[in-house]
N, C-alpha and C positions, 0 to 999 in steps of 0.2 A: 378577411379572416382575422379574428381577434388573436392577440398575443397569448402565448402559453403563460401559465403561472406556476413556476417551479419553486419548491422550497428545498433547502438543504438543512437538515437537522443534525446538529453535532452536540452530543452529550458532553458537558464540560468536565475536563479532568476525570474521565470516566472511571478508570480503575481506582484512583485515589478516592473519588467521591463515594463509590459503592463500598469500598473498604472502610471508610469512616462511618458509614451507617451502623456498623456493628461495633464501632469504637467511638461512641459519641463524646467521651471525655477528651478526645484528641482534637476536637474541632478547631480550637483556638491555637493549635500548635503547628509548626511546619512538619509535614508528613510526606513521605515518599514510599511508593510501592516498588520493591526491588527484588531482583532475582537473588538466588542463594549465593552468598559470598563464599561459603564453604565449597560449593560445587564450581567455583570460579565463574559463576554467572553474575557477579556482583555489579550489576548496572541498574540505573534508575529506569523503571518501566513507566512510571507516572508520578506526578507530584500534585499537591494541592496549591491553591492560590498563594497561601502564605509562604510555602517553600519556593514558589516561583519568584516571589519578591526578593528572595535572597540570591537569586541567580541560578538556582538548581535547574538543571536541564535534563530532559529525557535522553536516555542512551549514554549518559556519562557515567563513569565509574562511581561506586558508592563513596570511595575514599575522597574523590574530588568534590562530591556533593557535601560531604562532611566538613571539608575544608572551608566551604562557603558558608555552611550553617552547622555549627558544632552541636546544636541541640536538635538536629533533624531526627525525627522518629521514623524508624524503618518498619514497614509492614510487609509480610509475605503476600504474594498474589493469591487470589481466590477465583480461579477461572470459572468454576461452577456458578458462583454468584454473578459474575460478570455476564455470563450467557443468559442467566435468568432475567436480569434487569434489561438486557438488550432485547429479549423477546417481549418483555412487558412494555417497553417503549414502542416497539413496532405495533403492538396491539392498540396502543393509543393512536398512532398514525393512521391505522386502518379504519378508525372511526370517521376520518375525514376524506379518505380516498383509498381505492384499492390499487392505485398505482404507486407502489412503494418499492424502491430499489435500494438494497443494502450496499453500503460502501465501507466495509469493515464492520467490526462489532459495535462501534459507537456512532456511526454516521449513516444517514439514509437520505436519498432524494425522494421527494413526493411531487407528483403532478396533481395540482388541485384546481386545474382549469375548469373542470366540470363540477366543482363543489361550491362555487361562489353563491349560487342561488340559495343554498341551504345554510352556509356558514359565514358568508360575508366575503370581503376582499382577501387577497392573499396575505396582506399584513395582519388582518384580523384573525385569519385562520392560524397564522404563525403564532400570534399572541395567545390564542386559545390553547394551542399545543404546549406552549411554554408554561402556561399556568397549570395545565393538566399534569405535565411531567413533574413539576415542582410539588404540587399538592399530593399526587398519588404515589410517586416514587421517592420523593425526598431529595432529589438531585436536580441540577439545573441544566439548561440547554440553551445553545445559541442557534438562531435560525436565520438563514439568509433567504430573501425573497427576490426572485428575478424572473426574467423571461427566458432563461436557458440554464442548463445545469452548471456550466462553468462559472457564471457570475453568481449563481445562488451559493455555490461553494465559497467563493470569495467573500460574499456577504456574511456567511456564518463565521468566518475567520476575523472579521473586522472588529466586532464587539464581543468581548467575553469577560465574565460569564453572564448568563441569564439575560440575553438580549435578542432583539429582532432588528435586522438591517435590511433595507429595501434598496435594490439597485435596479433602476428602471431604464427604459430606452431613452428617457429624457435626461437622466443624470449620470449614466454610466461613464461617459467620457471624463467628467469631473471627478468621479469617485474612483474609477478603476485605472485610468491611464497614468496617473502620477505614481502608482504603486511600483515597487521593485519588480523586475521581470520574474524573479524567483517566486513571487506570490501566485503566479498563474499556475493552475493545476497542470501536472505532468512535466513541469520544468524542474529538473534536478540541478544539483550543484555543478556538475560538469557542463551542462548546457548554459547555466548562468555564467560560468567562467568564460566559455567560448563567446557568448554574446557580449560580455563586458569587454573582452579583448578587442572587439570590433565596434566599440562605442555605443552599444545598446544596453541601457541600464534600467529603463522602465518599461512597463507594459505598453505605454503609448509609443515608445521608441520602436517597438516591434512592428507597429502598424505602418511606420514610415519606411521600413526596409523594403528594398526591391525583392521580388520573389526569387530572382536568380541568386541573390546574396544569401537568403535564408536556405535555399536548396543546397548551395555550396557548403554552408556551415553545418546544417542539420539534416540534410536529405529531405525527403518528403514531409517529415515531421515539422520542418520549419514553416511550410505553407500552412499546415494544420494549426500551429500555434498562432500564426497571424490571423487566421479565421477566428480563433477563440478570442484574441485581443480585440477584434472588430465586432464582437458580439454575434458572430454568425454560427454558433454551435446549435445544431438542430437535433442532436442525439436525443432519442426518446428516453423516458423513465420506464424501465422494465417492470411490468406488473409482477407481483408475487405469484400470480397464476402461471406465469411463464417459467420455464426451467432456468434456475439461476446458475450462471456460469461464473465461477470465481475468476478473478483477474490473474491470479498466480497461485502456485503451490510451491512451497519451499521447505527446506530443512537446514538446520545448522547444528554444530556441535562444538563444545569446549572440552577438549580432553583434559586429563589430570596432569598432563605435562605439555610443555611448549613444543610446537611443531617446527622442525628445523630443516626438513628437506622435502623436495618435490614428490618423491615416491609416497611419502605418507599422505600428502594432500590428495594424490591420485587414489590411494586406497580409501580415504574418507569419502571422496567424491563418488566413488562407486557405491559405497554403502548408502549415502544420502540419495543418490540417483535411483537406487532400487526402491526406496520408500516413495520418492516422488513419482516414479513410473507407475507403481501400484495404484496410487491415488488417481493419477490421470486416467489409467485404463479402466478403473472402476466407474468413472464418470464419462468415459468415451471422449476425453479431451486431448488436445494436442498443443504443444508449446510452439509459438512462433518466435520466441526469444529466450535467451538464457541470461541470468544475472548471477554474478559471484560476489560473495561478501567476505572480507577479511578484517580481522582485528589483531594488530600486532601486540607485542609485549609492552609497548608504550601506550596501549589502548587507543591507538589511532585506527579509526574505522574507514574502510574504503569499499565502495560498491561500484561495480562495472557491469554493464549489460551490452548485449549485442543481438541484433535481429538475425534470424535464421533464414536461409534461402528456401528451406523446406520445413514444414511442420513435423514435429517428432514427439513420440511419447515413449521411446525405448530407453531403458536405463543406460545402456552403453553409450548411446549417442548423446544423451543429456550430460553424462559424465565427461565424455570426450570434448564436446563443445565448451563445457565449463572449464576444462583444463586448458583449452586453447586461449580462452579469455584470461584465465589466471596467469598463464605464462607471459602474456603481453602486459598485464597490469601490475604484477608484483615483482619487486626487484630484490627481495631477500635482504633488505638493509637490517631487519630485525627478525627474530623468530616470530611465529604466529601464536596467538593465544586461542583464537577460534576461527573457523571457516564455515561458510554457508554456501548453499547452492539453491537456485530458484528457477523454476520454469515460469515464464511470464508471457503476457499477451496471449492467453489461452483461447482456443477456438473449439467449437464442437466437432463432432465426427463428420459434419458436412463441409468441413474446411476444404477449400480448393487447393490441390497440390499441382504446382506448375510442372508441365511435362518437361523432362530432361532431354532436350533434343540431341545433345552431344555426349550423353552417357557419363557426364562428370559425377553424377550422384548415384550411379549404379551400385557402388559399394555400400553406400548408406542405405539404399533400399534393400539390399541383401541382408544387412545387419538388422533392419526392421523386421524382416521375415523370420530370421533366426530368433529374435527377441520375442516375437509373437508366439513361436513354437515353445520357447522356454516358459512363457507366461501361462500357456495352456497346460503344459505338463505340471507346473507348480500348482495350478488351480485344482488339478485332480489328485496330486500326490503330496502336496505340501511344499512350503518354501525351501525346505532343506533337500528336496529331491534332486535338484540340480544346483551345483555351486559354481561360482564364477572364478576364473583365473584372475590374478591380480596384476599381471604385467600389461603395460601399455604398448 
């Protein structure tokens, strides 16, 4: 059986690149797309290559970016245009294969294994796509070519902008294993810190770890990361013909005042969870994990997530689990500027729910039933027909 040929296409500096198309006089200047400073959302959403050379980083405060680059040009986001260009890029991908899996608005995986007779090797197909995007859309793309999705993603990150990188079975040990462990997809900052504390610094180091050590440090995800590092990712590229299941659904808010106590966080979480629950229920999805996001008045950002023992889509349970994570993660050293809540690792309505042999989750299941009834009533009589109490 021949190896798969997987591409990962990443539109370079996507928000900034699209925004510059309607502001061509700014091409030679440092530019950042930023949220509204007046609404206290003043962070960098994207930046062009020139701004990047000044050290401007995504998610940092506008005032910090301005300190690094005093001539930084600030543009507001234009989400309608971003979605239009994202769809146009996917139309180009579909010329080469119908196996196209979105990974956010500016990234997609493509399986072109069956396309080589028509379009050439994986590297040749990647280069054709790169040229098509540049000629037709006026923006650039980096493409990784490999035999699995994880390494294709790594390849697209290696050379930016406007580049093609091939990671093969013959060269992946030389190209991939010397890279920092954090470069591997799905490894976050907290996981990197835990690995570093135990002498694991590179992707190659992960392959040398005993399974028992990785399980102790990271649970079953540790074994999965080792498989990824060894090039054993067999996950398929989901066709657009298949129903697309998003990886997460989240909401966040930045009030017009600083958050100073736990009760207000709980009130906000309930409101955010209502919106998250509505979206999950519309798509018959369940969360198998919850992530909370905080940004304090010093603009320090922290994200903490936790897997759930049972999949949920009820607002009350999402808020409650979020609050449990928040209580463990946040110490109130400073007031909060913004908070966020996210349902992660989403599954369809065919998700398997483990039977509760000892009745420990009976209460949660009762809550789910009540929430289902509330959702049904609101569907018939409107969202304001039943209001929720605010006490925890």
